[in-house]
C-alpha positions, 0 to 999 in steps of 0.5 A, spaced: 618 148 209 614 146 215 617 139 214 624 142 213 622 146 220 620 140 223 613 143 224 610 137 221 610 129 221 614 125 214 607 121 214 604 128 213 607 130 208 607 124 205 600 123 205 599 130 203 603 129 197 599 124 195 593 128 195 596 133 191 599 128 186 592 126 185 589 132 185 594 134 179 593 128 175 585 129 175 586 137 173 591 134 167 585 129 165 580 135 166 585 139 162 585 134 157 579 132 155 576 141 154 583 140 149 580 134 146 573 136 146 570 137 138 571 145 136 563 145 134 561 143 140 565 148 144 563 154 139 555 152 140 556 152 148 559 159 147 553 161 142 548 158 147 551 162 153 552 168 149 544 168 147 543 166 154 547 171 158 543 177 152 536 173 151 532 178 156 535 184 153 534 182 146 527 179 148 524 186 151 527 191 146 524 187 140 518 187 136 513 182 137 514 177 131 523 177 133 520 176 140 516 170 137 522 169 132 527 169 139 522 164 143 521 159 137 529 160 136 531 159 144 525 153 145 528 149 138 529 143 142 526 142 148 521 136 149 514 138 148 
């Protein structure tokens, strides 16, 4: 509307349009990358985030043996 009303220059409009098109392309590429992601990785990531969200509550409400099991599971891939 601003361009039609003469409030912004043609040069400004062209520059902003090019920026928006580039940003749109980058977003589309990112979305395609998400769609192409391996489903097992997405499931693993989802489970990891769910566990991280619940870890403290699970830890403080469990018995010492269950706490140990939880810690082993959470730390199983941590480098020494």
